[in-house]
C-alpha positions as semicolon CSV with decimal commas, in nm:
position;residue;x (nm);y (nm);z (nm)
1;M;29,248;17,012;31,170
2;E;29,498;16,858;30,916
3;R;29,413;17,087;30,615
4;L;29,228;17,402;30,516
5;N;28,943;17,371;30,258
6;L;28,850;17,655;30,010
7;N;28,546;17,748;30,215
8;L;28,761;17,821;30,513
9;L;29,014;18,011;30,319
10;R;28,735;18,235;30,203
11;A;28,614;18,276;30,551
12;L;28,964;18,364;30,661
13;V;28,982;18,647;30,400
14;V;28,647;18,789;30,481
15;L;28,709;18,775;30,864
16;L;29,050;18,953;30,823
17;E;28,892;19,217;30,573
18;T;28,596;19,296;30,790
19;R;28,762;19,237;31,118
20;N;28,414;19,175;31,261
21;V;28,244;18,822;31,298
22;T;27,901;18,969;31,244
23;Q;27,995;19,153;30,926
24;A;28,174;18,846;30,797
25;S;27,877;18,624;30,863
26;N;27,652;18,859;30,675
27;R;27,876;18,863;30,375
28;L;27,903;18,483;30,362
29;H;27,537;18,432;30,448
30;L;27,630;18,220;30,756
31;T;27,492;18,239;31,111
32;Q;27,712;18,412;31,360
33;S;27,766;18,083;31,549
34;A;27,877;17,917;31,236
35;M;28,118;18,199;31,163
36;S;28,249;18,191;31,514
37;R;28,302;17,817;31,470
38;Q;28,514;17,877;31,149
39;L;28,720;18,152;31,329
40;G;28,790;17,894;31,597
41;Q;28,901;17,642;31,339
42;L;29,119;17,885;31,163
43;R;29,272;17,992;31,505
44;D;29,354;17,623;31,570
45;F;29,508;17,566;31,234
46;F;29,738;17,867;31,252
47;N;29,795;17,851;31,627
48;D;29,725;18,221;31,633
49;A;29,432;18,449;31,765
50;L;29,435;18,622;31,418
51;L;29,164;18,873;31,540
52;I;29,258;19,050;31,878
53;R;28,985;19,238;32,058
54;E;29,075;19,594;32,162
55;G;28,774;19,789;32,307
56;N;28,479;19,757;32,061
57;D;28,707;19,671;31,767
58;Y;28,934;19,391;31,659
59;L;29,285;19,437;31,536
60;L;29,475;19,187;31,302
61;S;29,771;18,990;31,470
62;A;30,098;19,008;31,289
63;R;30,033;18,655;31,162
64;A;29,702;18,777;31,027
65;Q;29,855;19,076;30,859
66;E;30,112;18,842;30,692
67;L;29,833;18,596;30,583
68;L;29,569;18,832;30,439
69;P;29,738;18,936;30,111
70;R;29,871;18,594;30,043
71;V;29,542;18,418;30,084
72;Q;29,373;18,696;29,873
73;C;29,611;18,623;29,592
74;I;29,545;18,238;29,623
75;L;29,186;18,283;29,595
76;A;29,218;18,510;29,312
77;D;29,425;18,252;29,121
78;V;29,172;17,987;29,212
79;D;28,871;18,214;29,085
80;G;29,077;18,275;28,756
81;L;29,133;17,908;28,676
82;S;28,813;17,877;28,473
83;D;28,905;18,156;28,227
84;A;29,295;18,198;28,262
85;E;29,336;17,982;27,951
86;G;29,138;18,203;27,731
87;F;29,272;18,529;27,838
88;D;29,591;18,675;27,658
89;P;29,719;18,996;27,808
90;K;29,914;19,077;27,512
91;S;29,595;19,101;27,287
92;C;29,390;19,278;27,542
93;Q;29,269;19,625;27,401
94;R;29,101;19,786;27,714
95;R;29,117;20,121;27,898
96;F;29,080;20,108;28,287
97;R;29,011;20,383;28,525
98;F;29,207;20,401;28,850
99;A;29,154;20,653;29,141
100;C;29,416;20,712;29,413
101;T;29,607;20,998;29,569
102;D;29,877;21,175;29,364
103;Y;30,143;21,002;29,599
104;V;30,055;20,668;29,448
105;A;30,036;20,819;29,097
106;Q;30,375;20,988;29,140
107;F;30,583;20,745;29,318
108;I;30,432;20,401;29,242
109;F;30,228;20,412;28,929
110;P;30,527;20,456;28,692
111;E;30,638;20,107;28,796
112;V;30,296;19,977;28,729
113;L;30,281;20,134;28,379
114;Q;30,618;19,994;28,288
115;R;30,497;19,639;28,381
116;L;30,167;19,681;28,193
117;Q;30,347;19,823;27,875
118;Q;30,575;19,502;27,886
119;Q;30,303;19,237;27,950
120;A;29,983;19,410;27,823
121;P;30,076;19,681;27,567
122;G;29,722;19,735;27,466
123;V;29,599;19,826;27,811
124;D;29,560;20,196;27,887
125;I;29,511;20,348;28,235
126;V;29,326;20,677;28,317
127;Y;29,420;20,814;28,660
128;Q;29,192;21,045;28,861
129;V;29,230;21,197;29,208
130;L;29,045;20,992;29,466
131;Q;28,752;21,192;29,611
132;G;28,590;21,133;29,960
133;R;28,282;20,931;29,847
134;D;28,433;20,725;29,563
135;L;28,475;20,412;29,767
136;D;28,121;20,409;29,879
137;N;27,985;20,486;29,524
138;L;28,225;20,273;29,333
139;G;27,945;20,071;29,168
140;Q;27,779;20,383;29,021
141;L;28,105;20,544;28,902
142;P;28,303;20,495;28,584
143;L;28,598;20,359;28,790
144;D;28,758;20,014;28,789
145;F;28,991;20,024;29,081
146;I;29,059;20,236;29,384
147;S;29,369;20,243;29,605
148;T;29,299;20,401;29,936
149;M;29,322;20,402;30,330
150;T;28,998;20,271;30,491
151;S;28,902;20,117;30,830
152;V;28,614;19,920;30,650
153;V;28,582;19,791;30,298
154;P;28,218;19,860;30,183
155;E;27,969;19,597;30,110
156;N;27,990;19,464;29,732
157;L;28,356;19,559;29,710
158;H;28,639;19,314;29,681
159;S;28,995;19,405;29,784
160;I;29,351;19,310;29,828
161;A;29,537;19,438;30,139
162;L;29,828;19,644;30,066
163;G;29,970;19,690;30,428
164;Q;29,931;19,902;30,744
165;D;30,120;20,164;30,943
166;R;30,048;20,443;31,176
167;S;30,031;20,828;31,138
168;V;30,320;21,067;31,226
169;C;30,381;21,442;31,205
170;L;30,573;21,563;30,914
171;M;30,779;21,897;30,935
172;A;31,076;22,083;30,771
173;E;31,409;21,941;30,830
174;D;31,524;22,258;31,040
175;H;31,183;22,283;31,213
176;P;31,205;22,363;31,588
177;L;31,017;22,037;31,671
178;A;31,259;21,841;31,441
179;Q;31,527;21,896;31,695
180;Q;31,346;21,743;31,981
181;P;31,319;21,361;32,033
182;D;30,955;21,416;32,147
183;F;30,726;21,720;32,227
184;T;30,390;21,785;32,394
185;L;30,054;21,845;32,242
186;S;30,070;22,201;32,348
187;E;30,408;22,260;32,171
188;L;30,254;22,093;31,852
189;L;29,969;22,328;31,849
190;N;30,189;22,635;31,845
191;F;30,222;22,574;31,483
192;P;29,985;22,575;31,180
193;F;29,896;22,266;30,971
194;V;29,847;22,156;30,623
195;H;29,564;21,932;30,554
196;I;29,525;21,680;30,250
197;N;29,163;21,686;30,136
198;S;29,163;21,404;29,903
199;G;29,189;21,040;29,927
200;G;29,119;20,830;30,243
201;D;29,071;20,964;30,579
202;K;29,408;21,050;30,700
203;D;29,392;21,294;30,996
204;S;29,036;21,319;31,129
205;F;29,138;21,097;31,424
206;F;29,363;21,389;31,527
207;D;29,091;21,644;31,527
208;R;28,866;21,402;31,719
209;F;29,132;21,375;31,983
210;L;29,181;21,767;32,005
211;A;28,803;21,803;32,035
212;Q;28,799;21,557;32,332
213;Q;29,064;21,782;32,495
214;G;28,868;22,099;32,419
215;L;29,140;22,199;32,170
216;N;29,170;22,267;31,792
217;R;29,428;22,333;31,533
218;R;29,479;22,598;31,266
219;I;29,480;22,454;30,925
220;V;29,670;22,732;30,720
221;F;29,663;22,532;30,371
222;E;29,433;22,268;30,255
223;V;29,521;22,103;29,917
224;P;29,426;21,769;29,735
225;F;29,796;21,703;29,649
226;F;30,079;21,546;29,851
227;S;30,334;21,703;29,626
228;A;30,218;22,056;29,692
229;A;30,190;21,981;30,052
230;F;30,550;21,859;30,086
231;Q;30,683;22,174;29,914
232;V;30,498;22,393;30,170
233;I;30,613;22,186;30,465
234;S;30,977;22,190;30,367
235;G;30,964;22,573;30,337
236;S;30,773;22,675;30,632
237;D;30,689;22,600;30,993
238;A;30,364;22,418;30,907
239;L;30,306;22,062;31,006
240;L;30,138;21,772;30,830
241;V;29,973;21,459;31,000
242;L;30,018;21,178;30,746
243;P;30,085;20,801;30,740
244;E;30,438;20,698;30,823
245;H;30,517;20,527;30,494
246;I;30,431;20,857;30,293
247;A;30,648;21,058;30,541
248;R;30,940;20,824;30,518
249;N;30,938;20,844;30,149
250;A;30,894;21,214;30,132
251;K;31,234;21,237;30,303
252;R;31,381;21,094;29,987
253;F;31,295;21,404;29,778
254;F;31,231;21,688;30,013
255;S;31,399;21,857;30,313
256;V;31,167;21,711;30,571
257;A;31,162;21,511;30,883
258;Y;30,902;21,330;31,075
259;R;30,832;21,257;31,449
260;N;30,574;21,049;31,647
261;L;30,262;21,236;31,756
262;P;30,235;21,296;32,125
263;M;29,940;21,042;32,136
264;I;29,868;20,698;32,021
265;S;29,749;20,706;31,663
266;P;29,512;20,431;31,520
267;E;29,644;20,184;31,262
268;N;29,614;20,279;30,901
269;H;29,494;19,991;30,669
270;Y;29,547;20,019;30,287
271;Y;29,351;19,831;30,027
272;F;29,313;19,792;29,659
273;C;28,944;19,780;29,575
274;W;28,695;19,690;29,291
275;H;28,333;19,634;29,276
276;A;28,158;19,305;29,260
277;I;28,033;19,379;28,904
278;H;28,385;19,355;28,772
279;H;28,485;19,050;28,972
280;Q;28,440;18,782;28,717
281;D;28,584;18,975;28,425
282;P;28,903;18,796;28,306
283;A;29,067;19,104;28,187
284;H;28,981;19,319;28,486
285;R;29,106;19,028;28,702
286;W;29,443;19,007;28,534
287;V;29,480;19,392;28,546
288;R;29,392;19,424;28,897
289;L;29,627;19,147;29,024
290;C;29,915;19,299;28,824
291;I;29,849;19,636;28,959
292;A;29,810;19,520;29,329
293;E;30,116;19,306;29,314
294;Q;30,333;19,582;29,177
295;I;30,198;19,826;29,442
296;R;30,274;19,574;29,719
297;Q;30,636;19,526;29,581
298;S;30,713;19,895;29,546
299;I;30,958;20,050;29,796
300;F;30,714;20,340;29,826
301;S;30,417;20,122;29,957
302;P;30,294;20,073;30,308
303;Q;30,398;19,695;30,255
304;A;30,753;19,819;30,261
305;M;30,722;19,930;30,631
306;R;30,731;19,556;30,730
């Protein structure tokens, strides 16, 4: 195959977003056999598996992880050609609502706001803490964008991939476990835990693993804010299971350390999402691309792990 057409590029994005041939065929209104043929063409073109089967799931290859955000941006630019000429960011007077964790709001969003103030001074942003069901109910909520960690982007939502990492264990810099290169599950469970109860699902995999072993952990503090959790962790013997890019950046501001978990943690995938009802809105398109690009460029984002 000498070149890619636009339909194959759209198929590539949907396949990589869903990591599932059946879901991709449903979203694009194709048969599974047609979707499988397109996957084969894409694999031939890029000389890469793109989707790698692991058990009942598929994982993105390193090449696929690199391609997804690039192709998403290409398609967004193509979709915006029809109205790009008529939209002027400097004259836009709109308020947009954005839900995410306080980590994004505290460490990444100041950069986003600085860029918006320079390029679209009439655009206002209202931030709110992301709640558990917000992603599934986005079409019914007064929200424009969500930035979150999720394994599956719900139907009727569009998204831009922001990166991926795995989870680790955060602890005080002088914690007994911080002095060890590795530790056992039994040693880990000798200490209490802090749990973040807002945003995407960050640590339920750990509880499921413990349940399979007939074990459980003590959660001594449950809070929706990373900033509060970091302060508790840095001044106590409590532990926090969280994504590695957040743990790495917590070390910049708090006396904390992190270590790998004594188990294989699943990959965390991060997305910037919006509902299909806003997809063709020129102002919405410009603002979401601006925000997503700034998040991906930030040293505090999961993309910086690469």
